VOPAGU-2260 file (C-alpha; in pm, 1 decimal, decimal comma):
REM VOPAGU-2260
SITE   aa  ch    i         X         Y         Z
SITE  MET   A    0    3454,7   11980,8    9339,5
SITE  THR   A    1    3500,1   12293,0    9541,7
SITE  MET   A    2    3667,3   12609,0    9427,4
SITE  LYS   A    3    3937,1   12560,6    9690,2
SITE  THR   A    4    4018,5   12213,1    9544,5
SITE  THR   A    5    4035,0   12354,6    9194,6
SITE  ILE   A    6    4274,5   12623,9    9303,1
SITE  GLY   A    7    4482,6   12368,1    9492,9
SITE  LYS   A    8    4514,9   12151,6    9174,3
SITE  LYS   A    9    4659,5   12439,6    8984,8
SITE  LEU   A   10    4906,1   12512,1    9265,0
SITE  LEU   A   11    5036,1   12150,9    9238,7
SITE  MET   A   12    5209,8   12231,7    8908,9
SITE  PRO   A   13    5538,1   12374,9    9042,6
SITE  MET   A   14    5734,6   12082,1    9183,6
SITE  PHE   A   15    5901,0   12282,9    9441,5
SITE  LEU   A   16    5574,3   12384,5    9625,7
SITE  ALA   A   17    5489,6   12164,3    9935,1
SITE  PHE   A   18    5135,3   12081,2   10048,4
SITE  ALA   A   19    4964,4   11936,1   10345,8
SITE  ILE   A   20    4640,5   11739,8   10321,3
SITE  CYS   A   21    4376,4   11866,7   10569,0
SITE  LEU   A   22    4056,8   11668,5   10635,0
SITE  SER   A   23    3730,6   11848,0   10708,8
SITE  PRO   A   24    3383,1   11697,2   10791,2
SITE  GLY   A   25    3257,5   11738,7   10422,0
SITE  ASN   A   26    3560,7   11753,1   10191,5
SITE  MET   A   27    3936,6   11707,2   10155,0
SITE  VAL   A   28    4135,4   12031,9   10105,3
SITE  ALA   A   29    4486,1   12066,0    9976,8
SITE  GLN   A   30    4666,3   12332,5   10174,9
SITE  THR   A   31    5007,5   12482,7   10127,3
SITE  VAL   A   32    5255,6   12383,9   10390,3
SITE  ASN   A   33    5355,8   12695,4   10595,5
SITE  ASP   A   34    5494,5   12791,5   10927,8
SITE  ASN   A   35    5147,0   12788,8   11088,3
SITE  ASN   A   36    5035,5   12442,9   10999,2
SITE  THR   A   37    5359,6   12234,3   10988,5
SITE  PRO   A   38    5661,1   12203,6   11218,0
SITE  LEU   A   39    5908,0   12282,1   10927,5
SITE  HIS   A   40    6214,0   12238,7   11164,0
SITE  LEU   A   41    6131,6   11871,8   11176,9
SITE  MET   A   42    6178,2   11829,1   10795,3
SITE  LYS   A   43    6447,4   11570,2   10728,6
SITE  PRO   A   44    6769,0   11734,6   10604,1
SITE  ALA   A   45    6933,0   11600,5   10281,2
SITE  TYR   A   46    7264,3   11489,3   10438,3
SITE  LYS   A   47    7518,4   11390,2   10177,2
SITE  ILE   A   48    7697,5   11133,0   10391,3
SITE  GLY   A   49    7479,0   11040,6   10684,1
SITE  TYR   A   50    7378,3   11166,9   11019,3
SITE  GLY   A   51    7230,7   11061,7   11344,9
SITE  ILE   A   52    7299,8   10767,8   11583,3
SITE  PRO   A   53    7393,8   10436,7   11416,7
SITE  THR   A   54    7314,0   10110,7   11582,7
SITE  LYS   A   55    7588,0    9886,9   11707,3
SITE  GLU   A   56    7484,2    9626,9   11452,5
SITE  GLU   A   57    7522,6    9873,8   11168,8
SITE  VAL   A   58    7872,5    9969,5   11291,6
SITE  LYS   A   59    7981,2    9613,7   11324,7
SITE  LYS   A   60    7850,3    9526,9   10979,2
SITE  THR   A   61    8088,9    9778,9   10833,9
SITE  MET   A   62    8380,4    9647,8   11043,9
SITE  ASP   A   63    8305,1    9299,7   10944,4
SITE  ARG   A   64    8327,7    9379,2   10572,4
SITE  VAL   A   65    8672,1    9528,4   10631,9
SITE  LEU   A   66    8785,2    9228,7   10835,3
SITE  GLN   A   67    8674,3    8982,7   10572,8
SITE  TYR   A   68    8860,4    9174,9   10302,8
SITE  ILE   A   69    9185,3    9203,9   10493,4
SITE  ALA   A   70    9173,5    8840,5   10602,0
SITE  GLY   A   71    9183,4    8745,1   10230,5
SITE  GLU   A   72    9462,0    8994,8   10147,9
SITE  THR   A   73    9703,9    8889,7   10430,8
SITE  PRO   A   74    9782,5    8519,7   10415,8
SITE  ALA   A   75    9996,7    8387,2   10700,5
SITE  VAL   A   76   10184,7    8142,8   10477,2
SITE  LEU   A   77   10544,1    8089,6   10365,7
SITE  VAL   A   78   10633,1    7997,7   10008,3
SITE  ASP   A   79   10939,9    7931,1    9791,5
SITE  LYS   A   80   10988,0    8265,9    9607,0
SITE  ASP   A   81   11069,8    8095,5    9279,5
SITE  SER   A   82   10829,5    7806,6    9262,5
SITE  GLY   A   83   10554,6    7939,7    9483,6
SITE  ARG   A   84   10546,0    7615,5    9660,6
SITE  GLU   A   85   10400,7    7641,2   10018,4
SITE  ILE   A   86   10640,3    7574,5   10303,8
SITE  THR   A   87   10474,4    7432,3   10620,3
SITE  LYS   A   88   10770,9    7336,1   10844,7
SITE  THR   A   89   11004,4    7582,6   10998,4
SITE  LYS   A   90   11306,1    7350,8   10947,8
SITE  ASP   A   91   11253,2    7392,3   10569,8
SITE  ILE   A   92   11306,6    7770,2   10582,2
SITE  ASN   A   93   11595,4    7889,6   10365,5
SITE  VAL   A   94   11710,8    8192,5   10167,4
SITE  GLN   A   95   11440,1    8119,3    9906,7
SITE  THR   A   96   11165,0    8137,1   10165,4
SITE  GLN   A   97   10941,0    8439,1   10177,5
SITE  LEU   A   98   10608,1    8542,7   10306,9
SITE  LYS   A   99   10327,5    8478,5   10060,4
SITE  GLN   A  100   10237,6    8813,8    9915,3
SITE  GLY   A  101    9882,6    8944,5    9953,1
SITE  GLY   A  102    9765,9    9302,9    9922,8
SITE  PHE   A  103    9920,3    9403,3   10255,0
SITE  ARG   A  104   10238,6    9333,6   10452,0
SITE  LEU   A  105   10210,5    9148,6   10784,3
SITE  THR   A  106   10500,6    9320,6   10942,3
SITE  SER   A  107   10452,9    9689,8   10843,0
SITE  TYR   A  108   10365,4    9958,9   11087,3
SITE  GLU   A  109   10025,0    9994,5   10918,8
SITE  TRP   A  110    9965,3    9627,3   11015,2
SITE  GLY   A  111   10069,2    9695,2   11359,0
SITE  VAL   A  112    9785,2    9944,3   11376,1
SITE  THR   A  113    9552,9    9682,2   11228,1
SITE  TYR   A  114    9654,4    9422,9   11493,9
SITE  SER   A  115    9582,8    9673,5   11775,2
SITE  ALA   A  116    9250,0    9758,3   11606,9
SITE  VAL   A  117    9122,8    9401,1   11578,2
SITE  LEU   A  118    9211,8    9330,7   11943,7
SITE  ALA   A  119    9009,9    9645,0   12036,9
SITE  ALA   A  120    8731,1    9515,1   11822,1
SITE  TYR   A  121    8724,9    9179,4   11997,3
SITE  GLN   A  122    8710,2    9360,0   12332,8
SITE  ALA   A  123    8418,0    9578,3   12209,0
SITE  THR   A  124    8214,1    9309,3   12028,0
SITE  GLY   A  125    8318,4    8973,4   12174,8
SITE  ASP   A  126    8355,9    8838,1   11815,2
SITE  VAL   A  127    8653,1    8597,4   11826,4
SITE  ALA   A  128    8711,1    8646,2   11455,5
SITE  TYR   A  129    8884,1    8974,1   11539,1
SITE  ARG   A  130    9101,0    8822,7   11815,0
SITE  ASP   A  131    9203,4    8519,8   11604,3
SITE  TYR   A  132    9299,6    8745,0   11309,2
SITE  ALA   A  133    9566,7    8906,7   11527,5
SITE  PHE   A  134    9662,9    8600,1   11729,7
SITE  GLN   A  135    9715,3    8370,3   11429,4
SITE  ARG   A  136    9938,5    8624,8   11245,1
SITE  LEU   A  137   10144,7    8729,3   11548,1
SITE  ARG   A  138   10202,0    8372,3   11655,9
SITE  PHE   A  139   10304,0    8290,3   11295,8
SITE  LEU   A  140   10559,5    8562,0   11302,6
SITE  ALA   A  141   10699,2    8437,4   11638,7
SITE  ASP   A  142   10717,0    8083,1   11505,0
SITE  ILE   A  143   10909,8    8160,4   11194,6
SITE  ALA   A  144   11140,5    8438,2   11331,2
SITE  PRO   A  145   11411,6    8214,3   11490,9
SITE  ALA   A  146   11480,7    8032,0   11158,7
SITE  PHE   A  147   11504,3    8353,8   10962,8
SITE  LYS   A  148   11720,0    8514,6   11233,7
SITE  ARG   A  149   11974,6    8234,1   11210,9
SITE  LEU   A  150   12008,0    8291,7   10835,0
SITE  HIS   A  151   12032,3    8669,1   10880,7
SITE  ASP   A  152   12299,3    8631,3   11159,3
SITE  ASP   A  153   12495,4    8406,7   10916,8
SITE  GLY   A  154   12497,9    8698,0   10666,5
SITE  LYS   A  155   12227,4    8550,2   10439,5
SITE  ALA   A  156   11978,7    8775,5   10256,6
SITE  ILE   A  157   11628,8    8706,3   10383,3
SITE  ASP   A  158   11278,2    8827,7   10296,9
SITE  ASN   A  159   11274,2    9190,2   10373,7
SITE  ASN   A  160   10930,0    9170,1   10539,0
SITE  VAL   A  161   11068,4    8928,7   10800,5
SITE  ARG   A  162   11394,4    9120,5   10827,5
SITE  ARG   A  163   11182,5    9405,5   10977,6
SITE  VAL   A  164   11100,4    9166,0   11260,3
SITE  VAL   A  165   11436,8    9019,0   11334,5
SITE  ASP   A  166   11651,3    9321,5   11256,9
SITE  PRO   A  167   11446,2    9638,7   11260,2
SITE  HIS   A  168   11611,5    9937,5   11091,8
SITE  ALA   A  169   11364,2   10217,6   11175,4
SITE  LEU   A  170   11082,8   10305,2   11414,9
SITE  ASP   A  171   10842,8   10217,8   11127,0
SITE  ASP   A  172   10973,8    9859,5   11157,7
SITE  ALA   A  173   10939,0    9841,3   11528,8
SITE  GLY   A  174   10698,2   10047,0   11731,4
SITE  ALA   A  175   10342,1    9974,1   11605,2
SITE  VAL   A  176   10389,6    9595,1   11566,5
SITE  CYS   A  177   10563,5    9581,4   11902,9
SITE  CYS   A  178   10283,6    9766,8   12076,6
SITE  SER   A  179   10031,2    9532,3   11923,6
SITE  MET   A  180   10231,1    9226,5   12039,4
SITE  ILE   A  181   10227,6    9359,6   12398,4
SITE  LYS   A  182    9857,9    9407,3   12379,1
SITE  ALA   A  183    9818,7    9051,2   12254,6
SITE  MET   A  184   10039,5    8916,2   12534,0
SITE  THR   A  185    9820,4    9115,4   12778,1
SITE  ALA   A  186    9520,0    8929,2   12647,9
SITE  ASP   A  187    9691,4    8592,0   12643,7
SITE  SER   A  188   10021,5    8555,6   12824,2
SITE  GLN   A  189   10090,2    8214,3   12658,4
SITE  LEU   A  190   10155,3    8374,3   12317,3
SITE  PRO   A  191   10529,0    8327,1   12242,3
SITE  LEU   A  192   10586,2    8694,9   12164,0
SITE  ARG   A  193   10822,0    8810,0   12442,5
SITE  PRO   A  194   11144,5    8751,9   12238,7
SITE  LEU   A  195   11021,4    8964,6   11953,5
SITE  ILE   A  196   10893,1    9233,8   12188,1
SITE  ASP   A  197   11232,1    9256,0   12361,9
SITE  ASN   A  198   11408,9    9276,6   12023,5
SITE  TYR   A  199   11182,4    9565,7   11910,4
SITE  ILE   A  200   11218,6    9758,3   12239,1
SITE  ASP   A  201   11601,8    9717,0   12217,5
SITE  TYR   A  202   11600,9    9892,9   11888,7
SITE  ILE   A  203   11359,7   10164,0   11997,5
SITE  MET   A  204   11540,3   10247,6   12327,1
SITE  ASN   A  205   11900,2   10185,0   12226,6
SITE  LYS   A  206   11951,1   10203,3   11848,0
SITE  GLU   A  207   11701,2   10451,9   11690,3
SITE  TYR   A  208   11878,4   10786,3   11581,3
SITE  ARG   A  209   11812,1   11074,4   11813,2
SITE  LEU   A  210   11887,1   11451,7   11857,1
SITE  SER   A  211   12129,9   11552,2   12116,2
SITE  ASP   A  212   11853,9   11575,5   12383,6
SITE  GLY   A  213   11726,7   11217,5   12300,7
SITE  THR   A  214   11435,4   11306,4   12078,0
SITE  PHE   A  215   11359,9   11047,6   11811,7
SITE  ALA   A  216   11480,0   11188,5   11474,3
SITE  ARG   A  217   11575,9   11094,5   11122,3
SITE  LEU   A  218   11841,5   11190,8   10869,3
SITE  ARG   A  219   11595,1   11253,0   10590,3
SITE  PRO   A  220   11484,2   11453,5   10414,3
SITE  GLN   A  221   11722,7   11677,3   10603,2
SITE  LYS   A  222   11972,0   11621,4   10877,1
SITE  ASN   A  223   11814,8   11602,5   11219,9
SITE  THR   A  224   11451,3   11606,6   11107,5
SITE  VAL   A  225   11180,5   11530,1   11356,4
SITE  TRP   A  226   10877,2   11365,5   11207,4
SITE  LEU   A  227   10540,6   11385,3   11382,0
SITE  ASP   A  228   10466,8   11033,3   11267,4
SITE  ASP   A  229   10743,2   10909,9   11493,6
SITE  MET   A  230   10548,6   10989,7   11800,9
SITE  PHE   A  231   10328,5   10697,3   11722,2
SITE  MET   A  232   10602,2   10485,5   11573,2
SITE  GLY   A  233   10805,4   10485,4   11893,7
SITE  ILE   A  234   10634,8   10619,6   12209,5
SITE  PRO   A  235   10324,4   10391,0   12262,2
SITE  ALA   A  236   10540,4   10075,8   12254,2
SITE  ILE   A  237   10767,9   10229,7   12521,7
SITE  ALA   A  238   10460,3   10313,5   12738,7
SITE  TYR   A  239   10312,9    9970,0   12696,8
SITE  MET   A  240   10642,6    9806,6   12784,4
SITE  GLY   A  241   10609,4    9996,5   13114,1
SITE  ARG   A  242   10284,1    9822,2   13172,0
SITE  LEU   A  243   10425,8    9480,3   13070,0
SITE  THR   A  244   10729,3    9499,4   13296,9
SITE  GLY   A  245   10626,5    9748,3   13566,7
SITE  GLU   A  246   10943,2    9942,6   13519,7
SITE  SER   A  247   10893,3   10314,6   13559,3
SITE  LYS   A  248   11181,0   10399,5   13325,6
SITE  TYR   A  249   10956,9   10326,3   13029,7
SITE  TYR   A  250   10677,9   10557,6   13145,6
SITE  ASP   A  251   10941,8   10822,9   13211,2
SITE  GLU   A  252   11087,5   10788,2   12861,1
SITE  ALA   A  253   10746,7   10801,0   12695,8
SITE  VAL   A  254   10654,9   11116,9   12881,1
SITE  ARG   A  255   10994,7   11273,0   12795,9
SITE  GLN   A  256   10947,5   11194,4   12423,4
SITE  VAL   A  257   10595,0   11338,0   12418,1
SITE  ARG   A  258   10715,4   11654,1   12596,5
SITE  GLN   A  259   11007,4   11706,7   12358,4
SITE  PHE   A  260   10804,7   11633,7   12042,8
SITE  ALA   A  261   10546,7   11890,7   12168,9
SITE  GLU   A  262   10813,3   12153,1   12226,9
SITE  ARG   A  263   10903,8   12134,1   11859,9
SITE  MET   A  264   10585,5   12038,4   11682,6
SITE  TRP   A  265   10293,5   12188,9   11870,2
SITE  VAL   A  266   10158,2   12510,9   11726,4
SITE  PRO   A  267    9946,2   12659,9   12010,6
SITE  GLU   A  268    9769,8   12924,4   11811,7
SITE  LYS   A  269    9631,7   12657,9   11574,1
SITE  LYS   A  270    9592,8   12383,9   11848,9
SITE  LEU   A  271    9750,7   12154,1   11595,0
SITE  PHE   A  272   10090,5   11981,7   11535,7
SITE  ARG   A  273   10316,9   12061,4   11236,9
SITE  HIS   A  274   10426,5   11762,3   11034,7
SITE  GLY   A  275   10798,9   11822,4   11021,8
SITE  TRP   A  276   11070,9   12010,1   11215,5
SITE  VAL   A  277   11422,1   12052,3   11088,9
SITE  GLU   A  278   11689,5   12150,3   11343,9
SITE  GLU   A  279   11867,4   12397,8   11114,2
SITE  MET   A  280   11552,6   12548,0   10966,7
SITE  SER   A  281   11444,6   12900,1   11054,3
SITE  PRO   A  282   11154,3   12978,3   11068,4
SITE  HIS   A  283   10992,1   12635,0   11140,2
SITE  THR   A  284   10715,1   12639,4   10877,8
SITE  SER   A  285   10408,8   12449,6   10960,9
SITE  PHE   A  286   10204,0   12213,4   10742,6
SITE  HIS   A  287    9930,1   12043,7   10947,8
SITE  TRP   A  288    9896,8   11709,1   10764,2
SITE  GLY   A  289    9590,5   11526,4   10868,6
SITE  ARG   A  290    9719,9   11170,9   10921,0
SITE  ALA   A  291   10032,3   11283,5   11107,8
SITE  ASN   A  292    9811,3   11480,2   11347,6
SITE  GLY   A  293    9613,8   11159,6   11376,9
SITE  TRP   A  294    9933,4   10973,3   11475,6
SITE  ALA   A  295    9990,2   11242,8   11749,7
SITE  ILE   A  296    9663,3   11231,9   11908,9
SITE  LEU   A  297    9657,2   10845,9   11893,6
SITE  THR   A  298    9996,6   10848,7   12070,2
SITE  LEU   A  299    9840,1   11061,3   12352,1
SITE  CYS   A  300    9548,5   10821,7   12382,0
SITE  GLU   A  301    9777,2   10519,1   12387,1
SITE  VAL   A  302   10003,3   10659,1   12652,3
SITE  LEU   A  303    9724,9   10785,0   12873,5
SITE  ASP   A  304    9570,5   10440,5   12870,7
SITE  VAL   A  305    9859,6   10285,4   13049,0
SITE  ILE   A  306   10061,8   10550,0   13234,0
SITE  PRO   A  307    9996,1   10548,7   13609,5
SITE  GLU   A  308    9741,6   10813,4   13737,6
SITE  ASN   A  309    9994,7   10950,1   13967,1
SITE  HIS   A  310   10276,3   10993,4   13719,9
SITE  PRO   A  311   10393,9   11357,4   13718,6
SITE  GLY   A  312   10380,2   11387,9   13334,4
SITE  ARG   A  313   10019,5   11258,4   13300,1
SITE  GLN   A  314    9843,6   11593,1   13347,2
SITE  GLN   A  315   10050,3   11766,5   13081,7
SITE  MET   A  316    9961,0   11497,3   12832,2
SITE  LEU   A  317    9592,6   11518,1   12922,2
SITE  GLU   A  318    9598,0   11896,6   12879,2
SITE  LEU   A  319    9771,3   11852,0   12533,3
SITE  LEU   A  320    9507,9   11595,4   12425,8
SITE  ARG   A  321    9222,4   11823,7   12523,0
SITE  ALA   A  322    9368,3   12121,6   12336,9
SITE  HIS   A  323    9435,9   11901,0   12027,2
SITE  ALA   A  324    9075,0   11764,4   12039,5
SITE  GLU   A  325    8944,5   12117,9   12045,4
SITE  GLY   A  326    9164,5   12221,4   11757,2
SITE  LEU   A  327    9058,8   11928,0   11548,3
SITE  ALA   A  328    8680,3   11949,9   11624,1
SITE  ALA   A  329    8689,5   12313,2   11497,6
SITE  LEU   A  330    8815,2   12195,3   11158,5
SITE  GLN   A  331    8579,9   11913,6   11089,1
SITE  HIS   A  332    8407,9   11935,2   10748,3
SITE  HIS   A  333    8033,4   11930,8   10763,3
SITE  ASP   A  334    8033,4   11590,3   10599,7
SITE  GLY   A  335    8230,4   11451,9   10886,8
SITE  PHE   A  336    8567,6   11423,5   10726,1
SITE  TRP   A  337    8886,4   11626,1   10781,5
SITE  HIS   A  338    9090,4   11778,6   10510,1
SITE  GLN   A  339    9435,0   11641,3   10393,1
SITE  LEU   A  340    9583,1   11963,6   10518,5
SITE  LEU   A  341    9364,9   12027,8   10822,0
SITE  ASP   A  342    9347,3   12400,3   10796,3
SITE  ARG   A  343    9329,0   12414,7   10416,9
SITE  ASN   A  344    8978,3   12344,2   10300,7
SITE  ASP   A  345    9102,1   12362,1    9939,7
SITE  THR   A  346    9262,0   12017,5   10003,0
SITE  TYR   A  347    9078,4   11697,9    9967,7
SITE  LEU   A  348    8886,0   11509,4   10234,9
SITE  GLU   A  349    9084,0   11212,0   10363,4
SITE  THR   A  350    8959,5   10898,5   10530,3
SITE  SER   A  351    9250,9   10758,2   10735,4
SITE  ALA   A  352    9295,3   11071,0   10937,6
SITE  THR   A  353    8911,3   11087,0   10984,0
SITE  ALA   A  354    8908,0   10728,4   11108,3
SITE  ILE   A  355    9182,0   10806,7   11362,2
SITE  TYR   A  356    9007,1   11114,7   11492,7
SITE  ALA   A  357    8678,9   10917,6   11515,6
SITE  TYR   A  358    8855,6   10657,5   11734,2
SITE  CYS   A  359    9048,5   10903,8   11943,9
SITE  LEU   A  360    8769,8   11147,3   12011,3
SITE  ALA   A  361    8531,0   10865,6   12104,3
SITE  HIS   A  362    8797,1   10694,6   12311,3
SITE  ALA   A  363    8865,1   11015,7   12500,2
SITE  VAL   A  364    8494,1   11059,1   12556,3
SITE  ASN   A  365    8462,3   10709,4   12685,0
SITE  ARG   A  366    8763,5   10758,4   12921,4
SITE  GLY   A  367    8618,9   11080,2   13059,9
SITE  TRP   A  368    8911,5   11284,1   12936,1
SITE  ILE   A  369    8701,1   11514,8   12721,3
SITE  ASN   A  370    8337,8   11627,9   12746,1
SITE  ALA   A  371    8077,5   11400,8   12585,5
SITE  LYS   A  372    7838,8   11670,9   12503,7
SITE  ALA   A  373    8106,8   11871,3   12313,1
SITE  PHE   A  374    8288,9   11581,5   12140,1
SITE  GLY   A  375    8045,1   11289,7   12115,3
SITE  PRO   A  376    7851,4   11436,2   11818,5
SITE  VAL   A  377    8184,7   11511,0   11638,5
SITE  ALA   A  378    8287,7   11151,3   11675,8
SITE  LEU   A  379    7960,1   11016,9   11550,6
SITE  LEU   A  380    7965,8   11243,3   11251,9
SITE  ALA   A  381    8320,4   11119,5   11176,5
SITE  TRP   A  382    8202,1   10762,6   11195,8
SITE  HIS   A  383    7931,3   10835,1   10929,6
SITE  ALA   A  384    8204,9   10969,8   10706,6
SITE  VAL   A  385    8428,2   10669,5   10769,3
SITE  ALA   A  386    8152,0   10416,0   10702,6
SITE  SER   A  387    8070,8   10592,5   10372,3
SITE  SER   A  388    8424,1   10519,4   10262,9
SITE  VAL   A  389    8405,0   10143,9   10295,1
SITE  ASN   A  390    8280,0    9990,4    9971,7
SITE  GLU   A  391    8095,1    9666,6    9930,5
SITE  ARG   A  392    8415,4    9459,5    9906,1
SITE  GLY   A  393    8539,8    9601,8   10240,2
SITE  GLN   A  394    8797,1    9819,7   10082,0
SITE  VAL   A  395    8857,8   10160,3   10235,4
SITE  GLU   A  396    8844,1   10449,0    9982,2
SITE  GLY   A  397    8983,4   10797,9   10004,8
SITE  VAL   A  398    9303,3   10707,6   10184,8
SITE  CYS   A  399    9622,0   10903,6   10121,0
SITE  VAL   A  400    9911,9   10675,1   10020,9
SITE  GLY   A  401   10240,9   10671,2   10217,3
SITE  THR   A  402   10376,5   11027,6   10253,9
SITE  GLY   A  403   10708,2   11180,0   10316,4
SITE  MET   A  404   10767,2   11528,5   10431,2
SITE  ALA   A  405   10768,3   11861,2   10250,4
SITE  PHE   A  406   10744,5   12230,2   10314,7
SITE  ASP   A  407   10503,4   12335,8   10044,2
SITE  ALA   A  408   10122,7   12290,2   10010,2
SITE  ALA   A  409   10127,1   12122,9    9671,8
SITE  PHE   A  410   10305,6   11817,6    9797,2
SITE  TYR   A  411   10034,0   11729,4   10040,6
SITE  ALA   A  412    9744,8   11848,3    9829,7
SITE  TYR   A  413    9828,8   11625,6    9532,4
SITE  ARG   A  414    9918,2   11311,6    9728,5
SITE  PRO   A  415    9738,6   11017,4    9556,4
SITE  VAL   A  416    9466,7   10817,8    9724,1
SITE  HIS   A  417    9426,4   10442,3    9679,6
SITE  VAL   A  418    9218,8   10154,6    9814,0
SITE  MET   A  419    9539,9    9955,6    9866,6
SITE  ALA   A  420    9692,9   10225,5   10094,9
SITE  ALA   A  421    9727,4   10008,9   10407,5
SITE  HIS   A  422    9701,0   10314,8   10638,3
SITE  GLY   A  423    9318,5   10313,1   10633,8
SITE  TYR   A  424    9228,0    9959,9   10736,6
SITE  GLY   A  425    9325,5    9943,0   11103,2
SITE  PRO   A  426    9195,1   10292,9   11178,5
SITE  VAL   A  427    8851,3   10207,1   11033,4
SITE  ILE   A  428    8816,7    9894,3   11248,7
SITE  TRP   A  429    8950,7   10076,2   11558,1
SITE  ALA   A  430    8717,6   10360,0   11501,1
SITE  GLY   A  431    8416,8   10112,8   11469,7
SITE  ALA   A  432    8519,6    9937,3   11789,1
SITE  GLU   A  433    8529,3   10255,9   11992,7
SITE  ILE   A  434    8200,2   10392,4   11840,8
SITE  ILE   A  435    8041,6   10065,1   11956,0
SITE  ARG   A  436    8177,0   10134,0   12304,6
SITE  LEU   A  437    8052,2   10486,4   12279,3
SITE  LEU   A  438    7701,3   10362,8   12202,0
SITE  GLN   A  439    7727,1   10116,5   12497,8
SITE  LEU   A  440    7872,1   10367,6   12750,9
SITE  GLN   A  441    7716,9   10701,3   12652,1
SITE  HIS   A  442    7366,6   10832,1   12602,0
SITE  PRO   A  443    7329,6   10996,2   12261,9
SITE  LYS   A  444    6985,9   11086,2   12139,8
SITE  LEU   A  445    6833,7   11285,5   11845,3
SITE  ASN   A  446    6657,6   11599,8   11983,1
SITE  ASP   A  447    6507,7   11842,3   11742,2
SITE  ASN   A  448    6696,5   11658,4   11457,6
SITE  ALA   A  449    7033,7   11713,1   11629,1
SITE  VAL   A  450    7262,2   11458,4   11798,2
SITE  HIS   A  451    7297,5   11531,6   12165,7
SITE  PHE   A  452    7482,0   11346,7   12442,4
SITE  TYR   A  453    7313,5   11314,2   12777,8
SITE  ASP   A  454    7438,6   11225,7   13129,7
SITE  GLN   A  455    7194,6   10938,5   13149,8
SITE  GLU   A  456    6946,1   10771,8   12919,1
SITE  VAL   A  457    6655,8   11009,7   12826,4
SITE  PRO   A  458    6323,2   10822,7   12861,9
SITE  THR   A  459    6141,0   10961,7   12561,2
SITE  ASP   A  460    6099,4   10910,8   12190,9
SITE  GLN   A  461    5958,2   11249,3   12131,9
SITE  PRO   A  462    6127,7   11452,1   11847,1
SITE  ILE   A  463    6189,3   11747,8   12072,2
SITE  PHE   A  464    6226,5   11739,4   12452,8
SITE  ASN   A  465    6398,6   11910,3   12746,6
SITE  TYR   A  466    6726,2   11773,5   12890,5
SITE  ASP   A  467    6533,7   11535,2   13122,0
SITE  GLY   A  468    6290,0   11398,2   12859,8
SITE  GLN   A  469    6002,4   11611,7   12978,0
SITE  ILE   A  470    5790,5   11815,4   12730,3
SITE  ARG   A  471    5751,4   12167,6   12861,9
SITE  PHE   A  472    5852,5   12429,5   12615,8
């Protein structure tokens, strides 16, 4: 044994010291790793959540777990509320009839998001299980609605979850489910959803409370309060109604609502939206709640998807989306999530907002609205965070429960999280669907351990390369 080998053995004692094994013609020498003999910059980082470029199969596997879980928690079945007996014929519906209760409600706005998400997942993957999930439940609602409406019109009390369909009382009841139904009818015009769509749109256009200039508003928690959430709860359905009917009045109303929300809610120095605005309040304090900002940028994506290219309001919405994307990207946590209050890193990391941003940023990249090089890596990092929040059962963890409005930080910072918070499930599937499209349409590649997006596929598997795949340092 040589003296060098003996010295090397002694140096092995501290566990933190790294070594490389060098072979020479006559012996084996243990040598300390240093900057001369090893490319240290290629050492694998110890990421907490995940990093890099997932495969489409890995993304879909996560989505499939979520779909399987929610399918078991959302039965499309009627029962007698006292006996639990299943009711299979619409002629047998009476005041005792209700939707069988699973973990989630078939008619809530969160499930409107989920229906849109699974339809997007079908388009991205071709897996009919996603399409069928939405079609079966939406058709079920259409089939049972007339019988429940007759009871309701006769002054009878009916299951409140079905009442949301036949007699909506708020944008929460109407907009998201309506928009998903329009998307379903676009995919299959034979679905019997038009009467329900018309009923929802009548509420949104003619019955929802508004400010004097027509902006959607509420009478809680203060008189004439504008909620950022209501951008999504009302505006996308109006825009999609424009596509369904071809009537420009719907596009015009959608643009007007976006503009008037932005006038009150957009905080340009932050490139974020405030959650709430009260007409009589001065100053208008700003709490930048994560999920509400998600609803806002999701609204912009939804409207831009359908509004005509030559509409005079389109460019303003496109500029607003770009500014919002920039503001959001600057605040992403290094593990891929966003904080409950976006600009307060002392608040917890929240999954539903992160999933919405993953979808919106990936979608905007895929549509060419924002730069892939700047925002593609942000979207992929967000997906890693989202995927890490889906447990083995398919439940989505780290989701803030339903949240009202406040004007102090503690309210938002201490909102509970729960796996049965319905707000996380649709966004996770929607995000996964768009990430699959991102992987199909864009050209991400690891270069020097970093995720980069290229204008075309780079023909190399080298760990470090120039933009064109050549090796010329």
